[in-house]
C-alpha positions as a Markdown table, in Angstrom:
| # | Residue | x | y | z |
|---|---|---|---|---|
| 1 | Met | 11.4 | -14.3 | -13.4 |
| 2 | Thr | 8.6 | -12.0 | -12.2 |
| 3 | Arg | 6.5 | -10.4 | -15.0 |
| 4 | Met | 4.3 | -7.4 | -14.6 |
| 5 | Ser | 1.9 | -6.4 | -17.4 |
| 6 | Tyr | 1.4 | -2.8 | -18.4 |
| 7 | Asn | -1.1 | -1.6 | -20.9 |
| 8 | Arg | 0.0 | 2.0 | -21.9 |
| 9 | Arg | -3.2 | 2.7 | -23.8 |
| 10 | Arg | -4.2 | 6.4 | -23.8 |
| 11 | Phe | -7.9 | 6.3 | -24.0 |
| 12 | Met | -9.4 | 9.2 | -25.9 |
| 13 | Ala | -6.6 | 11.6 | -25.0 |
| 14 | Ala | -8.2 | 14.4 | -26.9 |
| 15 | Ala | -11.6 | 13.9 | -25.3 |
| 16 | Gly | -12.9 | 16.4 | -22.8 |
| 17 | Val | -14.6 | 15.6 | -19.5 |
| 18 | Ala | -18.0 | 16.1 | -21.1 |
| 19 | Gly | -17.1 | 13.6 | -23.9 |
| 20 | Leu | -16.1 | 11.0 | -21.3 |
| 21 | Ala | -19.4 | 11.6 | -19.5 |
| 22 | Gly | -21.2 | 10.9 | -22.7 |
| 23 | Leu | -19.1 | 7.8 | -23.2 |
| 24 | Ala | -20.0 | 6.6 | -19.7 |
| 25 | Gly | -23.6 | 7.0 | -20.5 |
| 26 | Cys | -23.2 | 4.7 | -23.5 |
| 27 | Ile | -21.1 | 2.0 | -21.8 |
| 28 | Gly | -21.8 | 2.3 | -18.1 |
| 29 | Gly | -23.7 | -0.2 | -16.1 |
| 30 | Gly | -25.6 | -0.3 | -12.8 |
| 31 | Asn | -28.7 | -1.6 | -14.6 |
| 32 | Gly | -27.4 | -4.9 | -15.8 |
| 33 | Asp | -25.9 | -3.5 | -19.0 |
| 34 | Ser | -22.3 | -3.0 | -17.8 |
| 35 | Ser | -19.4 | -4.3 | -19.8 |
| 36 | Val | -17.8 | -5.6 | -16.6 |
| 37 | Glu | -18.3 | -9.3 | -15.8 |
| 38 | Ser | -18.7 | -9.8 | -12.1 |
| 39 | Asp | -16.3 | -12.8 | -12.0 |
| 40 | Thr | -13.5 | -11.4 | -14.1 |
| 41 | Thr | -10.1 | -11.7 | -12.5 |
| 42 | Asp | -8.1 | -9.7 | -15.1 |
| 43 | Trp | -8.6 | -6.2 | -13.7 |
| 44 | Ser | -7.7 | -3.2 | -15.8 |
| 45 | Phe | -6.2 | -0.7 | -13.3 |
| 46 | Gly | -6.8 | 2.9 | -14.4 |
| 47 | Ile | -4.0 | 5.1 | -13.1 |
| 48 | Thr | -2.2 | 8.4 | -13.8 |
| 49 | Arg | 0.8 | 8.5 | -16.1 |
| 50 | Glu | 4.3 | 7.0 | -15.4 |
| 51 | Gly | 6.5 | 9.1 | -13.1 |
| 52 | Thr | 3.6 | 10.1 | -10.8 |
| 53 | Ile | 3.4 | 8.9 | -7.3 |
| 54 | Gly | 0.0 | 7.4 | -8.1 |
| 55 | Tyr | 1.6 | 5.3 | -10.8 |
| 56 | Ile | 4.3 | 4.1 | -8.4 |
| 57 | Lys | 1.7 | 3.1 | -5.8 |
| 58 | Ala | -0.4 | 1.2 | -8.3 |
| 59 | Ser | 2.8 | -0.5 | -9.6 |
| 60 | Gly | 3.4 | -1.7 | -6.1 |
| 61 | Trp | 0.0 | -3.2 | -5.8 |
| 62 | Ala | 0.3 | -4.9 | -9.3 |
| 63 | Gln | 3.6 | -6.4 | -8.2 |
| 64 | Leu | 2.0 | -7.7 | -5.0 |
| 65 | Phe | -0.8 | -9.4 | -6.8 |
| 66 | Glu | 1.7 | -10.8 | -9.4 |
| 67 | Asn | 3.4 | -12.7 | -6.6 |
| 68 | Ala | 0.3 | -13.5 | -4.4 |
| 69 | Asp | -1.7 | -16.7 | -4.4 |
| 70 | Thr | -4.6 | -15.3 | -6.3 |
| 71 | Asp | -6.2 | -15.3 | -9.8 |
| 72 | Ile | -6.6 | -11.5 | -9.7 |
| 73 | Thr | -4.2 | -9.7 | -11.9 |
| 74 | Leu | -3.8 | -5.9 | -12.1 |
| 75 | Thr | -2.9 | -4.5 | -15.6 |
| 76 | Leu | -2.0 | -0.8 | -15.4 |
| 77 | Asn | -3.8 | 1.4 | -17.9 |
| 78 | Thr | -2.5 | 4.9 | -17.9 |
| 79 | Thr | -4.9 | 7.8 | -18.5 |
| 80 | Gly | -4.9 | 11.6 | -18.7 |
| 81 | Gly | -5.5 | 12.1 | -15.0 |
| 82 | Ser | -7.5 | 10.9 | -11.9 |
| 83 | Glu | -10.9 | 12.1 | -13.1 |
| 84 | Glu | -10.5 | 10.5 | -16.5 |
| 85 | Ala | -9.5 | 7.2 | -14.9 |
| 86 | Tyr | -12.5 | 7.5 | -12.5 |
| 87 | Arg | -14.9 | 8.1 | -15.3 |
| 88 | Leu | -13.5 | 5.2 | -17.3 |
| 89 | Cys | -14.1 | 3.0 | -14.3 |
| 90 | Ala | -17.7 | 4.2 | -14.2 |
| 91 | Ala | -18.0 | 3.4 | -17.9 |
| 92 | Gly | -16.7 | -0.2 | -17.4 |
| 93 | Glu | -13.4 | 0.5 | -19.2 |
| 94 | Asn | -11.4 | 0.0 | -16.0 |
| 95 | His | -12.3 | -2.4 | -13.2 |
| 96 | Ile | -10.3 | -0.6 | -10.5 |
| 97 | Thr | -9.0 | 3.0 | -10.3 |
| 98 | Arg | -7.5 | 5.7 | -8.1 |
| 99 | Gly | -9.4 | 8.8 | -7.2 |
| 100 | Thr | -10.0 | 11.4 | -4.5 |
| 101 | Ser | -12.8 | 11.2 | -2.0 |
| 102 | Ala | -14.3 | 14.2 | -3.8 |
| 103 | Met | -14.9 | 12.2 | -6.9 |
| 104 | Gly | -16.9 | 9.6 | -5.0 |
| 105 | Met | -18.9 | 12.1 | -3.1 |
| 106 | Ala | -19.5 | 14.5 | -6.0 |
| 107 | Ser | -20.5 | 11.8 | -8.4 |
| 108 | Tyr | -22.8 | 10.1 | -5.8 |
| 109 | Asn | -24.4 | 13.4 | -4.9 |
| 110 | Glu | -24.4 | 14.6 | -8.6 |
| 111 | Glu | -22.8 | 17.9 | -7.7 |
| 112 | Ser | -19.8 | 19.8 | -8.9 |
| 113 | Arg | -16.7 | 21.3 | -7.3 |
| 114 | Pro | -13.6 | 22.5 | -9.2 |
| 115 | Gly | -11.9 | 19.4 | -10.7 |
| 116 | Ala | -14.8 | 17.1 | -9.6 |
| 117 | Gln | -17.5 | 18.1 | -12.1 |
| 118 | Phe | -20.3 | 15.6 | -11.6 |
| 119 | Gly | -23.4 | 17.8 | -11.7 |
| 120 | Gly | -25.8 | 18.5 | -14.5 |
| 121 | Asp | -24.7 | 17.2 | -17.9 |
| 122 | Asn | -21.6 | 15.6 | -16.2 |
| 123 | Thr | -23.5 | 13.1 | -14.1 |
| 124 | Ile | -22.5 | 9.4 | -14.5 |
| 125 | Pro | -25.0 | 6.5 | -14.5 |
| 126 | Thr | -22.7 | 4.2 | -12.5 |
| 127 | Val | -20.8 | 5.4 | -9.4 |
| 128 | Pro | -17.5 | 3.6 | -8.7 |
| 129 | Gln | -17.5 | 2.2 | -5.2 |
| 130 | Gln | -14.8 | 2.7 | -2.5 |
| 131 | Val | -12.7 | -0.2 | -1.4 |
| 132 | Met | -10.0 | 1.4 | 0.8 |
| 133 | Ala | -8.3 | 4.7 | 1.5 |
| 134 | Ile | -4.7 | 4.3 | 0.6 |
| 135 | Ala | -3.0 | 7.7 | 1.1 |
| 136 | Asp | -3.7 | 11.4 | 1.2 |
| 137 | Ile | -2.2 | 14.2 | -0.9 |
| 138 | Arg | -0.9 | 17.2 | 0.9 |
| 139 | Pro | -0.6 | 20.2 | -1.4 |
| 140 | Phe | 1.2 | 23.5 | -0.7 |
| 141 | Trp | 2.0 | 26.5 | -2.8 |
| 142 | Val | 5.4 | 28.0 | -3.6 |
| 143 | Thr | 6.6 | 31.3 | -5.2 |
| 144 | Met | 9.8 | 33.1 | -6.1 |
| 145 | Asp | 8.0 | 36.5 | -5.9 |
| 146 | Asp | 8.9 | 38.4 | -2.7 |
| 147 | Ser | 5.8 | 40.5 | -3.0 |
| 148 | Ile | 3.6 | 37.4 | -2.4 |
| 149 | Gln | 3.6 | 36.7 | 1.3 |
| 150 | Ser | 0.6 | 34.6 | 1.8 |
| 151 | Ile | -2.2 | 32.7 | 0.0 |
| 152 | Asp | -4.3 | 35.9 | 0.1 |
| 153 | Asp | -1.7 | 37.6 | -2.0 |
| 154 | Leu | -2.4 | 35.2 | -4.9 |
| 155 | Ala | -5.6 | 37.1 | -5.7 |
| 156 | Gly | -5.1 | 38.5 | -9.3 |
| 157 | Lys | -2.1 | 36.2 | -9.8 |
| 158 | Thr | -1.4 | 33.3 | -12.1 |
| 159 | Val | -0.8 | 30.0 | -10.4 |
| 160 | His | 0.4 | 26.8 | -12.1 |
| 161 | Asn | -2.0 | 24.1 | -11.2 |
| 162 | Gly | -0.3 | 21.0 | -12.7 |
| 163 | Ala | -1.7 | 18.6 | -15.2 |
| 164 | Ala | -5.3 | 19.1 | -16.3 |
| 165 | Gly | -6.3 | 15.7 | -15.0 |
| 166 | Ser | -5.3 | 16.7 | -11.5 |
| 167 | Arg | -7.1 | 20.0 | -11.3 |
| 168 | Phe | -9.2 | 19.1 | -8.2 |
| 169 | Val | -6.4 | 19.1 | -5.6 |
| 170 | Gly | -5.0 | 22.5 | -6.6 |
| 171 | Ala | -8.4 | 24.2 | -7.2 |
| 172 | Ile | -10.7 | 23.1 | -4.5 |
| 173 | Pro | -8.8 | 24.8 | -1.6 |
| 174 | Phe | -9.2 | 28.2 | -3.3 |
| 175 | Asp | -12.9 | 27.4 | -3.9 |
| 176 | Ser | -13.3 | 26.6 | -0.2 |
| 177 | Val | -11.8 | 29.9 | 1.0 |
| 178 | Gly | -13.5 | 32.0 | -1.7 |
| 179 | Leu | -10.5 | 32.8 | -3.9 |
| 180 | Tyr | -11.2 | 30.5 | -6.8 |
| 181 | Glu | -12.7 | 33.2 | -9.0 |
| 182 | Asp | -9.8 | 35.6 | -8.2 |
| 183 | Ile | -6.9 | 33.4 | -9.2 |
| 184 | Glu | -5.9 | 32.4 | -12.8 |
| 185 | Leu | -5.2 | 28.7 | -12.6 |
| 186 | Thr | -3.2 | 27.4 | -15.5 |
| 187 | Gln | -2.8 | 23.8 | -16.4 |
| 188 | Gly | 0.3 | 22.2 | -18.0 |
| 189 | Asp | 2.7 | 19.3 | -17.7 |
| 190 | Trp | 4.0 | 18.8 | -14.2 |
| 191 | Ser | 7.6 | 18.9 | -15.5 |
| 192 | Asp | 7.0 | 22.5 | -16.6 |
| 193 | Val | 6.3 | 23.8 | -13.1 |
| 194 | Pro | 9.9 | 24.6 | -12.1 |
| 195 | Phe | 10.6 | 26.3 | -15.4 |
| 196 | Ala | 7.4 | 28.3 | -15.3 |
| 197 | Leu | 8.3 | 29.6 | -11.9 |
| 198 | Glu | 11.9 | 30.4 | -12.8 |
| 199 | Glu | 11.0 | 32.1 | -16.0 |
| 200 | Gly | 8.2 | 34.2 | -14.4 |
| 201 | Arg | 5.5 | 32.7 | -16.6 |
| 202 | Val | 3.5 | 32.0 | -13.4 |
| 203 | Asp | 3.5 | 33.8 | -10.0 |
| 204 | Ala | 3.2 | 30.7 | -7.9 |
| 205 | Ala | 2.7 | 27.0 | -8.3 |
| 206 | Tyr | 1.3 | 24.0 | -6.4 |
| 207 | Thr | 3.4 | 21.0 | -5.3 |
| 208 | Tyr | 2.7 | 18.3 | -2.8 |
| 209 | Val | 3.8 | 15.4 | -0.7 |
| 210 | Met | 1.8 | 12.2 | 0.0 |
| 211 | Ala | 0.7 | 11.1 | 3.4 |
| 212 | Ser | 3.3 | 11.6 | 6.1 |
| 213 | Gly | 6.1 | 11.3 | 3.6 |
| 214 | Thr | 8.5 | 14.2 | 2.7 |
| 215 | Ser | 9.4 | 13.0 | -0.8 |
| 216 | Leu | 8.6 | 15.4 | -3.5 |
| 217 | Pro | 7.3 | 14.0 | -6.7 |
| 218 | Gly | 9.9 | 13.3 | -9.4 |
| 219 | Trp | 9.0 | 16.3 | -11.5 |
| 220 | Ala | 9.5 | 18.6 | -8.4 |
| 221 | Glu | 13.0 | 17.6 | -7.6 |
| 222 | Gln | 14.3 | 20.6 | -9.6 |
| 223 | Leu | 12.7 | 22.8 | -7.1 |
| 224 | Asn | 15.4 | 21.7 | -4.7 |
| 225 | Ser | 17.9 | 23.8 | -6.5 |
| 226 | Met | 15.8 | 26.9 | -6.2 |
| 227 | Asp | 16.8 | 28.2 | -2.8 |
| 228 | Ser | 14.9 | 31.5 | -3.3 |
| 229 | Leu | 11.7 | 29.5 | -3.3 |
| 230 | Arg | 9.2 | 30.5 | -0.6 |
| 231 | Val | 6.3 | 28.5 | 0.9 |
| 232 | Leu | 2.9 | 30.3 | 1.3 |
| 233 | Glu | 0.5 | 29.9 | 4.2 |
| 234 | Phe | -3.3 | 30.0 | 4.5 |
| 235 | Ser | -4.5 | 32.3 | 7.3 |
| 236 | Asp | -6.1 | 30.8 | 10.5 |
| 237 | Asp | -9.5 | 31.8 | 9.4 |
| 238 | Gln | -9.0 | 30.2 | 6.0 |
| 239 | Leu | -7.8 | 27.0 | 7.6 |
| 240 | Ser | -11.0 | 27.0 | 9.8 |
| 241 | Thr | -13.1 | 27.2 | 6.7 |
| 242 | Ile | -11.2 | 24.4 | 5.0 |
| 243 | Glu | -11.7 | 22.2 | 8.1 |
| 244 | Glu | -15.4 | 22.6 | 7.7 |
| 245 | Asp | -15.3 | 21.5 | 4.0 |
| 246 | Pro | -16.4 | 17.9 | 3.7 |
| 247 | Tyr | -14.0 | 17.4 | 0.8 |
| 248 | Leu | -10.8 | 18.4 | 2.7 |
| 249 | Asn | -8.8 | 17.9 | 5.9 |
| 250 | Val | -6.0 | 20.0 | 7.3 |
| 251 | Thr | -2.7 | 18.3 | 8.0 |
| 252 | Glu | 0.9 | 19.5 | 8.6 |
| 253 | Val | 3.7 | 19.2 | 6.1 |
| 254 | Pro | 7.3 | 19.5 | 7.3 |
| 255 | Val | 8.5 | 21.5 | 4.3 |
| 256 | Asn | 11.9 | 22.0 | 5.8 |
| 257 | Glu | 12.4 | 18.2 | 5.4 |
| 258 | Ala | 11.0 | 18.1 | 1.8 |
| 259 | Phe | 13.5 | 20.6 | 0.4 |
| 260 | Gly | 17.3 | 20.5 | 0.4 |
| 261 | Phe | 17.6 | 24.1 | 1.6 |
| 262 | Glu | 16.3 | 26.1 | 4.5 |
| 263 | Thr | 12.8 | 27.1 | 3.8 |
| 264 | Asn | 11.1 | 30.3 | 5.0 |
| 265 | Ile | 8.9 | 28.3 | 7.4 |
| 266 | Asp | 9.5 | 24.9 | 8.9 |
| 267 | Thr | 6.0 | 23.5 | 8.5 |
| 268 | Val | 2.8 | 24.5 | 6.6 |
| 269 | Gln | -0.8 | 23.5 | 7.1 |
| 270 | Ser | -2.0 | 21.7 | 4.0 |
| 271 | Pro | -5.6 | 21.4 | 2.7 |
| 272 | Thr | -5.4 | 17.6 | 2.4 |
| 273 | Ala | -7.5 | 15.3 | 0.1 |
| 274 | Pro | -7.8 | 11.5 | 0.8 |
| 275 | Tyr | -7.3 | 9.1 | -2.1 |
| 276 | Gln | -9.1 | 5.8 | -2.4 |
| 277 | Trp | -9.0 | 2.7 | -4.6 |
| 278 | Tyr | -12.4 | 2.5 | -6.3 |
| 279 | Val | -13.9 | -0.4 | -8.2 |
| 280 | His | -16.7 | -0.9 | -10.6 |
| 281 | Pro | -19.8 | -1.9 | -8.6 |
| 282 | Asp | -20.5 | -5.0 | -10.8 |
| 283 | Leu | -17.4 | -6.8 | -9.6 |
| 284 | Ser | -18.3 | -9.8 | -7.4 |
| 285 | Asn | -18.3 | -9.4 | -3.6 |
| 286 | Asp | -16.0 | -12.5 | -3.3 |
| 287 | Leu | -13.3 | -11.0 | -5.6 |
| 288 | Val | -13.4 | -7.6 | -3.9 |
| 289 | Lys | -13.2 | -9.2 | -0.5 |
| 290 | Glu | -10.2 | -11.3 | -1.8 |
| 291 | Phe | -8.6 | -8.0 | -3.0 |
| 292 | Cys | -8.9 | -6.7 | 0.5 |
| 293 | Glu | -7.6 | -9.8 | 2.1 |
| 294 | Ile | -4.4 | -9.9 | 0.0 |
| 295 | Ser | -3.9 | -6.1 | 0.4 |
| 296 | Phe | -4.2 | -6.2 | 4.2 |
| 297 | Ser | -2.2 | -9.4 | 4.6 |
| 298 | Asn | 0.7 | -7.5 | 3.0 |
| 299 | Val | 0.7 | -4.1 | 4.7 |
| 300 | Asp | 4.4 | -4.1 | 5.4 |
| 301 | Glu | 5.2 | -4.8 | 1.8 |
| 302 | Ile | 2.9 | -2.1 | 0.6 |
| 303 | Gln | 4.3 | 0.5 | 3.0 |
| 304 | Glu | 7.8 | -0.2 | 1.5 |
| 305 | Val | 6.7 | 0.8 | -2.0 |
| 306 | His | 6.9 | 4.5 | -1.3 |
| 307 | Asp | 6.8 | 6.7 | 1.7 |
| 308 | Ala | 3.4 | 8.0 | 0.4 |
| 309 | Leu | 2.1 | 4.7 | 1.7 |
| 310 | Gly | 3.7 | 4.9 | 5.1 |
| 311 | Leu | 0.4 | 5.4 | 6.9 |
| 312 | Phe | -1.4 | 2.6 | 5.0 |
| 313 | Asn | -3.0 | -0.1 | 7.2 |
| 314 | Glu | -6.4 | -1.5 | 7.9 |
| 315 | Glu | -7.4 | 1.3 | 10.3 |
| 316 | Tyr | -6.2 | 4.0 | 7.9 |
| 317 | Ala | -8.1 | 2.3 | 5.0 |
| 318 | Val | -11.4 | 2.6 | 6.9 |
| 319 | Glu | -10.9 | 6.0 | 8.5 |
| 320 | Gly | -10.2 | 7.6 | 5.1 |
| 321 | Leu | -13.5 | 6.3 | 3.6 |
| 322 | Thr | -16.1 | 9.0 | 3.0 |
| 323 | Gln | -19.7 | 9.6 | 2.2 |
| 324 | Ser | -20.1 | 7.6 | -1.0 |
| 325 | Pro | -20.8 | 3.9 | -1.4 |
| 326 | Val | -18.3 | 1.2 | -0.2 |
| 327 | His | -18.4 | -2.0 | -2.3 |
| 328 | Pro | -20.2 | -4.8 | -0.4 |
| 329 | Gly | -17.2 | -7.1 | -0.7 |
| 330 | Ala | -15.1 | -4.6 | 1.1 |
| 331 | Val | -17.8 | -4.0 | 3.7 |
| 332 | Glu | -17.9 | -7.7 | 4.4 |
| 333 | Trp | -14.2 | -7.9 | 4.9 |
| 334 | Tyr | -14.3 | -4.9 | 7.3 |
| 335 | Gln | -17.2 | -6.3 | 9.2 |
| 336 | Glu | -15.5 | -9.7 | 9.7 |
| 337 | Asn | -12.5 | -7.9 | 11.0 |
| 338 | Asp | -14.4 | -5.6 | 13.4 |
| 339 | Leu | -13.4 | -2.5 | 11.4 |
| 340 | Trp | -16.6 | -1.4 | 9.8 |
| 341 | Asn | -18.0 | 2.0 | 10.6 |
| 342 | Glu | -21.8 | 2.1 | 10.6 |
| 343 | Asp | -21.8 | 5.7 | 9.6 |
| 344 | Leu | -20.4 | 4.8 | 6.2 |
| 345 | Ile | -22.6 | 3.9 | 3.1 |
| 346 | Glu | -22.8 | 0.3 | 2.0 |
| 347 | Gly | -23.0 | -0.1 | -1.8 |
C-alpha cells in the first residue's frame, strides 16, 4: 500500500508578511546559520491549501517521489499562500516550495511589486533558488455587470482578488497598466468569488486556468452555472505594456472551452505569470540534481497529474526560469543535458 505523508500545519496563520519577514531574519541562512541541513532527504514542501491546483500539483510530485528509487521524501506543508510559503522556505522552515517568478526576482533584487513585497523592511536574508519552471497561471477577469465592457471600465470598481496569499497574480497586471491605484481589490476565500459576484458585493472577479489547460479551479466550478457571466479584455495598448513587464507574459486562454456556456468572446489574452519550484540554497547540489533527475525521468507521469502540467517537460522547465538564482545542483543537471541557458543566473 502506498503511503503519502501530509503535514497540515498552518504556520503563524495570523502573522502578516512583515512578521514573516522578521521571522526569516531570525531563522534564515545563507551565512552558515540556516536550520536546513544540506544532506537532509526529508523535505518539507511548502504549498497552498488543499483544493488549489498548486496543492494538486505538489501532491503529484510527492506521490512520484514516494514510489521512486530515492531517499528524498516530500511532506506537504500547507500555508496561507504562495508568498508565505516562499518566505518560510527562505527562513529554513520549508526545503522546497512553489512560487511565482516575481517572488524570485523581487526578493533577489530587493524590490516590491503588488503581492511580491521584498523591498525595504520586507527584504529576506536568504533568497530561495529556482529549480524548474513547472506551469504558468493564466488569469482573466469576469463580471455580471453589463456596464463593464473592458478592463478599463474597472476603474473605480471593486474587484475580488482571491485569497490574500495569492494577491500577486491578480494585482500586478493592474499595476503594469497603471490601474492599480484606481481599483479596489478585495481579498477573501476563493470559494466566495461566485457568491460575491452573484450578490453584487463585487463588480468583477479574477479567475484563472493553468498552462494550456482549460480546467477551472475547483472553487470556480460554480461560475459554470452563471451564463450571464462576461469575460473582460485588456486593450491592445495595455497588452503591449504587459509584454514589456519582466514579471509577465501574454498568452491566450480559450475561455469558450473553460466554461460550460457560450462566452461573450472565444479567447482572451492573459497576463501570465510563470510558477517555479524553489529550494533553500543550503540543500546539497547532489540532492537537488537527484530531484531534477527523478522529475525529468517521469515527465509523462507528471503531465497526467493535472492539465495544468500539460506543458511540463525539460525544455519548458528551463525556458520558464527567470532572472534570479538557479540552484547549482539544477544548473549541473541542465548543463549535463545540454539545456542550460548562459543568460540565467547560477546560484
